[in-house]
N, C-alpha and C positions, 0 to 999 in steps of 0.2 A: 539108263542114267544120262548118257551123252545127249540123247533127244531132249530130256528134261532140262539139261544145262543150256542147250541151244535156245530153248523157249524162254528161259530166264534171261539169256543174253539179249534176245529180241526186246523183252520188256524193259530192260535197263537202257537199251538204245533209245527206246521211245520216251523214257522219263523226262529228258530236257524239253521235248516237244510238248509233252502233256502239261508240264509246268508253264511253259511259255504261252500256250494257247488256252489255258484255263479261263473260262467265262468269256472267251473271245468268239465273235460271230463269224461263222463260216457259211458262205452262200454257195449252194450247189445247184447247177442246172442239169436236168435229166430229161431227155426226150428222145424222139425218133424211134427207129425200129427196136432199139435195145430196151425201150420201156416196155415193149410188148412181150419180151422174152422173160418168162416166169422165173427161170433159174438165175439169169443175170440180175433181174430186179430184186430177187430174194437176197443175193449177195450184196448188192448196193445198199439195200435198206438195212441189212445187218451191220454194215460199216457205219451208216449214219446213226443207228441206235448206239453202237460202240462210242462214237464221238460224243454223243449226248451223255452217256454214263461216265465218260472220262472228263466231263465238266465243260466241254465246248458247247456252243449254242448254234446248232445247225438250222439253216432255213433252206428248204428244198423247193425249187421252182421247176415245174414240169411242163413240157409241151404235150403234144399228142397228135402231131402232124399225120402220121400214117393211119391212125385210127379215124381221124377226121376225113381224110381223103377216101378211105374205104367206105365210110358211112355215106359220103356224098355220091360215090359210084353206085352204091346199093340203092340210093334214092333217085338215081337218074340225073343228078345235077353235075354239071361240068365244073371241074376244078381249074382255076386259072391263077397263075403266079406271075407277078412282075418283080424282077430282081429279088427273088426268094421270098416275097410277101404275097400272102393269099388275098386275092381280090374278094371283098366280103360285102354281099348284100344282106338284107334282113333275114332272108331264109337261111343263108350260109351261116350267119351269126348264131342263129338258133341252134343249128346242127353243131357248130363249133363248141358252144357253151354246154350243150348236152353231153357231148363226148368228153369234154374236159372234166365236167362234174363226175362222171362215171369213174374216170381215171383217178381223180382226186380222192374220192370215197374209197376206192381200192387201195391206194397207197396209204391213206390214214389207217384203214382197217389192218393192213399188213404190218404197219409199224407198231400199232397197239398190240397186235398178237405177238410181237417180238418182246414185249414187256416194257416199251417206253410209252410216253403220252404224246400223241400227235393231235394237231388241230388243222383242219382244212380251211383255208381262207380264199374266197373268191375276190380277185383284185378289184371288182367293180363295187364292192360293198364297203361301207364305212370309209369311203374316200381312201382306200388303201393304195390304189393306183389311179391317180388323177391324170387325165389325158386331154389332148385336143386332136382334132382330126389331122391325120398325117398329110402334109402337102407334098405331092409328087407331080411330075409331068403327066402321068397317067393316073386317073382317079381310081383309087383303090377301094373306095366305098367306106364302110365302117371300120377302118383301120386307124388305130390311135398312136399318137406320138406322146411319150410320157412327159409330164410336166413336174409331178412331185409324187412322193411316197409318204404314206402315213407311218413314220417310224415309231411313233408312240404306241400305236396298235401292235406292231411287231415286238417291240421292247416288252410290253406288258405280258405277252404270251411267252416270250423267252425266259423272263424272270420267274414265270410259273413252271419252269423246267419243261416246257413243251417243245417238241419239234414242229416247226411251222411249215406247212405244205401249201404253197401258193399256186393257184391256177391263173394264167396270164390273160386277164380281161381288164378293162378300165372303164371309168366313167368320166364323161366330159362335163363342162359347165353347162352344156346345153341339155344335160341329164340323160343323154343317150349313152348306150353301152357300145364299147368298141373292142374289136379284136386287137390284141397286142402281141408282138413277136416275143416269144419266150426268152430268147437270149438277151434281148433289150431289157425285158422286165427284170430278169436276174441281175444284169449288170447294174441297172438303176437302183435295185434294192441293196446290192453289195456296196455301191458308192454311198447311198443315203445312210446306211447303217455303219459306214466306215468299217467294213468287214476286214478281218485279218487276212482272209483268203477268199478267192472266188474260183471255184472249180467247175469246169464244163466237162461233163461226162459225154463221150462219143464212142463211135465203133471203129476208130482208127487209133493207131499207137500214139499219135501226136502229130507234130509237123515234120514233113520230110523235105529235104532240099530238092530231091528228085523223086517224083511220085512212084516210080517203079522199083526204086532201090531202098529196101528196108534198112540198109546200112547207112543211109544219108539222114538218119534221124537227128533232129536238132533238140537238145535237151534244155537249152536256155536261150532266150531272146530278149533284146531290149525293145521298147516301143518303136524306136527309129529303125531297128533292123527289121522288125515285123512289117512296118510300113513299106520298107524297101522291097522286101519279098513279095508283098502284094502288088507293088508298082511293076515289078519285074515278071509278074505272072507266075511266080514259083508257088505262092499260096493262091489257090483258085477255088472257084465254085463254092461248095458247102462249107469249106473251111473259113471263107472270108467273113461271113457274119459272126462266127465264133471268135475269130481273132479281133474283129472290130469290137465285140462285146467286152473282150479282155482289156483292150485299150481304153474303152469307155470307163470301165471300172477302175483302172489304174489312175487315169486322169482325174477321177472323182475321189481319189484318196485311198483306194484298197492297196494293201501292202504287196501282195503277190497274187498272180493269176496262174491257173494251171489248166492245160487241156490234156485229159487222160482217157485211156481205153477202158470202158466199163466192163469189157469182157475179161480183162485180167482179174483173177480172183483177189478180192480185197485190195484192188488198186487204189481206192480212196485212202485206206490206211497206210499203204506203202508210200504214197505220195506225201502224206502229211506227217507220219511218225517215223520215217527212216532217213538216213543220211543220203541215200542215193536217189529216191523217188523213181517214178517210172514214166512220167509223161513230159510234155513240153511245158516249162514254166516261162511266162512272159512278165518281165519286170520293168519298172520305169526307167 
């Protein structure tokens, strides 16, 4: 009986959040090694299906870096990164798109098996993600900088009660296809859709003030504080593009952004529907 009452208490705690976020857009970025772990992926997709059934409108943007790097190794092609961005020639672009399509189809299939309706969208189709060639000191090849998002296309699918699963590719005015960073794609979609929340799933607890000290976890940061931590090299390496994506989303009008550990069972639900939350939230 006590166990049943505890469960009821959890539902009551979630009620104000369910009410507040009803029909609101939530953009979730999911990628890296945690995407390849079947058990973690199943838990994440269950949470996203739950959000959908609770009346929220989730958009999932996925990467696929490890799968792409593994495929390139197997084909004998060298992987080269500049400041976290993959240098992309035409052969690499073909491999990237093939791997992203495989992952997209898998995610859509698994969401449908959980009882929701999902649709996979390739960013290069129907001008979903319009880009231009990214201008950098080192030529990255076919890597795109996002110019605009086709929000009407996303809106139409969400109104049909579908979970939208986006793979990060883009099309330029030159009609060329470009590889686009998944964090940037997710942040741009969140800003363009004026999302209530932007959530980055990762394989760490959140942001730590001292990398080796789990007790130095930071639960809330402002944009100014986050910029200061990056300048002082406290936020480093792989966390930098994630924090920058959160800042980009906030400056574009998103209400709150979150970096959470996908390995925590039902971490997405805990972050959105409970008073405590589990990850680092970055606010304006």
